[in-house]
C-alpha positions as CSV (number, residue, x, y, z in Angstrom):
1,M,-186.9,-53.8,58.6
2,N,-184.7,-50.8,58.8
3,I,-184.7,-48.8,55.5
4,L,-182.5,-45.9,54.6
5,H,-183.7,-43.7,51.8
6,V,-180.8,-42.1,50.0
7,S,-181.2,-38.8,48.1
8,A,-178.4,-36.6,46.6
9,V,-180.8,-34.1,45.1
10,K,-180.6,-30.5,46.3
11,S,-184.0,-29.3,44.9
12,W,-187.6,-30.4,45.5
13,G,-189.6,-32.1,42.9
14,G,-191.7,-35.2,42.1
15,G,-188.9,-37.5,43.1
16,E,-188.6,-36.0,46.6
17,N,-192.3,-35.9,47.0
18,H,-192.3,-39.6,46.3
19,I,-189.8,-40.2,49.1
20,E,-191.9,-38.2,51.5
21,N,-195.2,-40.0,50.5
22,L,-193.5,-43.4,50.7
23,C,-192.1,-42.9,54.2
24,N,-195.4,-41.5,55.5
25,E,-197.5,-44.3,54.0
26,L,-195.0,-47.0,55.2
27,Q,-195.3,-45.6,58.7
28,Q,-199.1,-46.1,58.5
29,I,-199.2,-49.6,56.9
30,S,-196.1,-51.1,58.5
31,P,-195.1,-49.4,61.8
32,S,-192.4,-52.0,62.4
33,T,-190.6,-50.8,59.2
34,Q,-188.2,-48.1,60.3
35,N,-187.6,-45.5,57.6
36,S,-185.1,-42.7,57.6
37,V,-183.7,-40.4,54.9
38,L,-180.2,-39.2,54.1
39,C,-180.3,-36.0,52.1
40,V,-178.3,-33.0,51.1
41,K,-177.8,-30.4,53.9
42,N,-179.6,-27.1,53.3
43,G,-181.2,-28.3,50.1
44,L,-184.9,-27.7,49.4
45,F,-185.6,-31.4,50.3
46,H,-183.9,-30.9,53.7
47,K,-186.0,-27.8,54.4
48,K,-189.2,-29.7,53.5
49,L,-188.2,-32.6,55.8
50,Q,-187.7,-30.1,58.7
51,N,-191.5,-29.7,58.7
52,S,-192.3,-33.4,58.6
53,S,-192.3,-36.2,61.1
54,I,-189.8,-38.2,59.0
55,T,-186.5,-39.2,60.6
56,Y,-183.6,-37.7,58.5
57,E,-180.0,-36.9,58.5
58,T,-178.1,-34.5,56.3
59,V,-174.6,-34.2,54.7
60,T,-172.9,-31.5,52.8
61,I,-172.2,-32.3,49.1
62,N,-170.4,-29.8,46.9
63,F,-169.7,-32.0,43.8
64,K,-171.1,-35.2,42.4
65,M,-168.6,-37.6,44.0
66,D,-168.1,-35.9,47.3
67,L,-166.7,-38.5,49.7
68,R,-168.2,-36.8,52.7
69,F,-171.5,-38.3,51.5
70,C,-170.0,-41.8,51.3
71,F,-168.5,-41.6,54.8
72,K,-171.8,-40.3,56.3
73,L,-173.7,-43.1,54.5
74,I,-171.4,-45.7,56.0
75,E,-171.6,-44.2,59.5
76,I,-175.4,-44.3,59.4
77,C,-175.5,-47.9,58.1
78,K,-173.2,-49.0,61.0
79,R,-175.0,-47.0,63.7
80,Q,-178.6,-47.7,62.7
81,Q,-177.9,-51.3,61.5
82,I,-179.6,-50.6,58.1
83,D,-181.1,-53.6,56.4
84,L,-181.7,-52.1,53.0
85,L,-180.8,-48.9,51.0
86,H,-183.5,-47.4,48.8
87,I,-181.7,-45.1,46.4
88,H,-183.7,-42.4,44.7
89,D,-181.5,-40.7,42.1
90,S,-178.6,-41.3,39.8
91,T,-176.1,-39.3,41.8
92,A,-177.1,-41.1,45.0
93,L,-176.5,-44.4,43.2
94,T,-173.0,-43.3,42.2
95,L,-172.2,-42.4,45.8
96,C,-173.6,-45.6,47.2
97,I,-171.5,-47.7,44.9
98,M,-168.4,-45.6,45.9
99,A,-169.3,-46.2,49.6
100,D,-169.8,-49.9,49.0
101,H,-166.2,-50.1,47.7
102,L,-165.1,-48.7,51.1
103,Y,-167.4,-50.7,53.3
104,N,-169.8,-53.6,52.7
105,L,-173.2,-51.9,52.5
106,P,-176.6,-53.6,52.7
107,S,-178.5,-54.5,49.5
108,F,-179.7,-51.7,47.2
109,I,-183.1,-51.0,45.7
110,F,-183.1,-48.2,43.1
111,S,-186.0,-46.1,42.0
112,K,-185.9,-45.2,38.2
113,K,-188.2,-42.1,38.0
114,T,-187.5,-40.9,34.5
115,T,-187.7,-42.3,31.0
116,F,-184.1,-41.3,30.2
117,P,-182.4,-44.3,28.6
118,I,-179.4,-45.8,30.3
119,R,-176.5,-44.8,28.1
120,S,-174.3,-47.6,26.6
121,R,-171.2,-46.3,28.2
122,K,-169.0,-48.7,30.2
123,Q,-169.2,-46.8,33.5
124,T,-173.0,-46.1,33.2
125,L,-173.7,-49.8,32.4
126,Y,-171.6,-50.8,35.4
127,K,-173.5,-48.5,37.7
128,Y,-177.0,-49.6,36.7
129,N,-176.1,-53.3,36.7
130,Y,-174.2,-53.1,39.9
131,K,-174.2,-56.4,41.9
132,K,-175.8,-54.9,45.0
133,I,-178.9,-53.6,43.1
134,K,-181.5,-56.3,43.8
135,K,-184.5,-54.4,42.3
136,I,-185.1,-51.4,40.1
137,L,-188.5,-49.9,40.8
138,C,-189.7,-48.1,37.6
139,V,-192.3,-45.3,37.8
140,S,-194.1,-46.6,34.7
141,E,-194.2,-49.4,32.2
142,A,-192.6,-47.0,29.7
143,T,-189.7,-46.4,32.1
144,K,-189.4,-50.2,32.6
145,A,-189.3,-50.9,28.8
146,I,-186.6,-48.3,28.2
147,T,-184.5,-49.3,31.2
148,E,-184.8,-53.0,30.2
149,T,-182.7,-52.5,27.1
150,N,-179.4,-52.0,29.0
151,I,-180.0,-54.2,32.1
152,T,-178.4,-57.6,32.1
153,D,-181.1,-59.1,34.4
154,P,-184.6,-57.7,33.4
155,K,-186.2,-59.8,36.2
156,R,-185.0,-57.1,38.6
157,L,-187.3,-54.5,37.0
158,V,-190.7,-53.9,38.6
159,S,-193.2,-51.1,37.7
160,I,-194.8,-49.3,40.6
161,Y,-196.9,-46.1,39.9
162,H,-196.2,-43.4,42.5
163,G,-199.7,-42.1,42.6
164,T,-200.9,-39.4,45.0
165,K,-202.2,-39.0,48.5
166,V,-206.0,-39.0,48.3
167,N,-206.7,-37.8,51.8
168,S,-204.3,-34.9,51.9
169,H,-205.5,-31.6,53.3
170,N,-204.1,-28.2,54.0
171,A,-204.7,-26.6,57.4
172,D,-204.0,-23.1,55.9
173,K,-206.2,-21.5,53.4
174,P,-204.3,-21.4,50.0
175,M,-203.8,-18.0,48.4
176,C,-206.2,-16.9,45.7
177,I,-204.2,-16.9,42.4
178,K,-206.4,-14.3,40.8
179,D,-206.1,-11.9,43.7
180,Q,-202.4,-12.5,44.2
181,F,-201.5,-11.8,40.6
182,N,-204.2,-9.3,39.8
183,I,-206.1,-11.5,37.3
184,A,-209.7,-10.7,36.4
185,A,-212.3,-13.0,38.0
186,S,-213.7,-14.1,34.6
187,T,-210.3,-15.2,33.3
188,K,-209.6,-18.9,32.6
189,I,-206.5,-20.2,34.3
190,I,-204.3,-22.7,32.5
191,G,-201.8,-24.1,35.1
192,N,-198.6,-26.0,35.2
193,I,-196.4,-27.1,38.1
194,A,-192.8,-28.0,37.1
195,N,-189.3,-26.9,37.9
196,H,-187.5,-25.0,35.1
197,N,-185.6,-27.9,33.6
198,W,-185.2,-28.9,30.0
199,P,-187.4,-32.1,30.1
200,K,-190.4,-29.9,31.1
201,D,-190.2,-27.9,27.8
202,L,-191.6,-24.7,29.1
203,D,-190.7,-23.1,25.8
204,T,-193.7,-25.0,24.4
205,F,-195.8,-23.8,27.3
206,I,-195.0,-20.2,26.2
207,K,-195.7,-21.0,22.5
208,V,-199.2,-22.4,23.5
209,A,-200.0,-19.1,25.2
210,Y,-198.8,-17.1,22.2
211,N,-200.9,-19.2,19.9
212,I,-204.1,-18.8,21.9
213,V,-203.7,-15.1,22.6
214,Y,-202.3,-13.7,19.4
215,K,-203.2,-16.3,16.7
216,R,-206.7,-17.1,18.0
217,G,-207.4,-13.7,19.7
218,I,-208.5,-15.2,23.0
219,T,-207.5,-12.8,25.8
220,N,-209.6,-13.8,28.8
221,I,-207.0,-16.5,29.6
222,H,-203.9,-16.6,31.9
223,F,-201.1,-19.1,32.1
224,I,-199.8,-19.8,35.6
225,Q,-196.5,-21.7,35.8
226,I,-195.3,-22.7,39.3
227,G,-191.8,-24.2,39.8
228,K,-188.3,-23.6,40.9
229,F,-186.4,-21.0,38.9
230,T,-183.1,-22.2,37.4
231,T,-180.4,-21.1,35.0
232,E,-183.1,-21.6,32.2
233,T,-185.5,-19.1,33.8
234,P,-183.9,-15.8,32.3
235,E,-184.3,-17.2,28.8
236,L,-188.0,-18.0,29.5
237,I,-188.6,-14.6,30.9
238,D,-186.9,-12.9,27.9
239,K,-189.1,-14.9,25.5
240,I,-192.3,-14.0,27.4
241,E,-191.3,-10.3,27.2
242,K,-190.3,-10.4,23.5
243,L,-193.6,-12.1,22.6
244,K,-195.6,-9.5,24.6
245,L,-197.0,-12.2,26.9
246,S,-196.3,-10.6,30.3
247,K,-200.0,-9.9,30.8
248,Y,-200.9,-13.5,30.0
249,I,-198.2,-15.6,31.6
250,T,-197.0,-15.6,35.3
251,L,-193.9,-17.5,36.4
252,T,-194.2,-17.7,40.2
253,N,-191.0,-19.6,41.3
254,V,-191.5,-22.1,44.1
255,I,-194.7,-21.9,46.1
256,P,-194.9,-24.2,49.1
257,N,-197.6,-26.8,48.9
258,A,-198.4,-25.7,45.3
259,S,-200.6,-28.7,44.7
260,F,-203.3,-27.1,46.9
261,L,-203.6,-24.4,44.2
262,I,-204.6,-26.9,41.5
263,P,-208.4,-26.6,42.2
264,Q,-208.1,-23.0,41.0
265,F,-206.9,-24.1,37.5
266,D,-209.5,-24.6,34.8
267,I,-207.1,-26.9,32.9
268,S,-203.8,-28.5,33.8
269,L,-201.3,-28.3,30.9
270,V,-198.2,-30.6,30.7
271,T,-195.8,-29.7,27.9
272,S,-192.9,-32.0,28.8
273,K,-190.7,-33.7,26.2
274,S,-189.5,-36.4,28.7
275,E,-191.3,-37.8,31.8
276,G,-191.9,-40.8,34.0
277,I,-195.3,-39.8,35.0
278,P,-195.5,-36.3,36.6
279,Q,-197.0,-36.0,40.1
280,F,-198.9,-33.0,38.8
281,I,-201.1,-35.2,36.6
282,Y,-202.2,-37.4,39.6
283,E,-202.8,-34.3,41.7
284,S,-204.9,-32.8,38.9
285,F,-207.0,-36.0,38.7
286,L,-207.6,-35.8,42.4
287,N,-208.7,-32.2,42.3
288,K,-211.0,-32.8,39.3
289,V,-209.1,-30.6,36.9
290,P,-208.9,-31.9,33.3
291,V,-205.4,-32.6,31.9
292,I,-204.0,-31.8,28.5
293,S,-200.5,-33.3,28.0
294,T,-197.8,-34.2,25.6
295,N,-197.7,-38.0,25.0
296,V,-194.3,-38.8,26.5
297,G,-192.9,-41.3,28.9
298,G,-195.7,-43.2,30.8
299,I,-198.3,-40.5,30.6
300,S,-200.4,-42.5,28.1
301,E,-200.7,-45.2,30.8
302,V,-202.8,-42.9,32.9
303,I,-204.4,-40.7,30.3
304,A,-206.4,-42.3,27.4
305,H,-206.7,-39.7,24.7
306,G,-210.3,-38.6,24.3
307,A,-211.4,-40.7,27.3
308,N,-210.1,-38.9,30.4
309,G,-207.8,-36.2,28.8
310,Y,-206.1,-35.1,25.7
311,L,-202.7,-36.1,24.4
312,T,-200.5,-34.9,21.5
313,D,-197.0,-35.1,20.3
314,S,-194.2,-33.4,22.2
315,G,-193.7,-29.8,21.0
316,N,-197.0,-29.6,19.1
317,H,-198.1,-26.2,20.5
318,E,-200.8,-25.7,17.8
319,V,-202.7,-28.9,18.7
320,L,-202.3,-28.2,22.5
321,A,-203.8,-24.8,21.8
322,D,-206.7,-26.4,19.9
323,Q,-207.3,-28.9,22.7
324,I,-207.4,-26.1,25.3
325,I,-210.0,-24.2,23.3
326,E,-212.1,-27.3,22.7
327,L,-212.2,-28.1,26.4
328,L,-212.9,-24.6,27.6
329,T,-215.9,-24.5,25.2
330,N,-217.2,-28.0,26.2
331,P,-218.0,-28.2,29.9
332,E,-219.7,-31.6,29.6
333,L,-216.5,-33.1,28.1
334,M,-214.5,-31.5,31.0
335,K,-216.9,-33.2,33.5
336,R,-216.5,-36.5,31.8
337,F,-212.7,-36.3,31.7
338,T,-212.5,-35.4,35.4
339,A,-215.0,-37.9,36.6
340,I,-213.1,-40.8,35.0
341,S,-209.7,-39.5,36.2
342,F,-211.0,-39.0,39.7
343,K,-212.3,-42.6,39.8
344,N,-209.0,-43.9,38.4
345,V,-206.8,-42.1,40.9
346,H,-208.7,-43.6,43.8
347,E,-208.8,-47.1,42.3
348,K,-205.3,-47.3,40.8
349,Y,-203.0,-44.5,41.7
350,T,-202.8,-43.9,45.5
351,T,-199.7,-43.6,47.6
352,E,-201.0,-46.3,49.8
353,M,-201.0,-48.8,46.9
354,M,-197.5,-47.6,46.0
355,A,-196.3,-48.2,49.5
356,L,-197.9,-51.6,49.8
357,K,-196.2,-52.7,46.5
358,T,-192.9,-51.2,47.5
359,L,-193.0,-52.9,50.9
360,Q,-193.6,-56.2,49.2
361,E,-190.4,-55.7,47.1
362,Y,-188.4,-54.9,50.3
363,K,-189.6,-58.2,51.8
364,L,-188.7,-60.1,48.7
365,V,-185.2,-58.6,48.6
366,L,-184.5,-59.3,52.3
367,N,-185.8,-62.8,51.9
368,G,-183.3,-63.3,49.0
369,K,-185.9,-63.4,46.2
């Protein structure tokens, strides 16, 4: 099989991490399956791929329907005799459909990585029900259920958890967060890894910190947030300053290989208001760091409230603060949560399992099933 993974995303996040993990795992479990990536030139994903062994090509894209992307896609399909396109984001799907109207492309598989519903607009329904899409791989059962409402053929939907790479290692010693940001050794670290986009609801992350520091009077705590700065960042910084939280919250911007810093967190905190299942949760499981999260998207499929983590409603900063304090004062509960999560990630949520299931879907599509 000759698979081309198509991405039109300029940033780096969980979706791009999924492509990298998938290509690397497929190389291990099925060397005869050739995988290459088409991505945006000079984007963060391109820069990440430069340091990998994954075959890739790039194209400039200045706006959502840039025909240069289409022409490059067609040229690669002809030259490499691509058997199947695995499309990884909504913009890439639009561009692939445009290209298919110019040249008869191979069959599509589309990965639905968020729980955003498909809008009931004519153009959007046309796109997600396009005839060339043979399978839609959903990141969670919640994503599958939401997607199903506007898909004419639900049999095309398959749930495959992305999981994490359980044998990953870092050749370089990761920086010490407390040394780097001048944080006292006895301080507890509450960590979050997410780009500064509205679904991550970092406003609630800030409110949790304010609640703990100023309403509960707990000051031996520091909130570390790692993720790409965006147009939303200035407003977050302004809010931190107005609430006098600069001593208690650090926004770091992008840190390469940020997941290797997770073992330095005492608790991983997810405040999202929309998710598939964030990679950050799987990586926290792997590193035996307990997770407290909002109950959105497919998160409740991997965290059972009170069994291997805590969940609460989106935006409920007061309960999130309560849960942080309860965990920090109950080390035995932390150990129980992390032991169960560590076991689950090895048994259910590995990138090898994800790749094996994805490979099976490739074979079914190419066999006309």
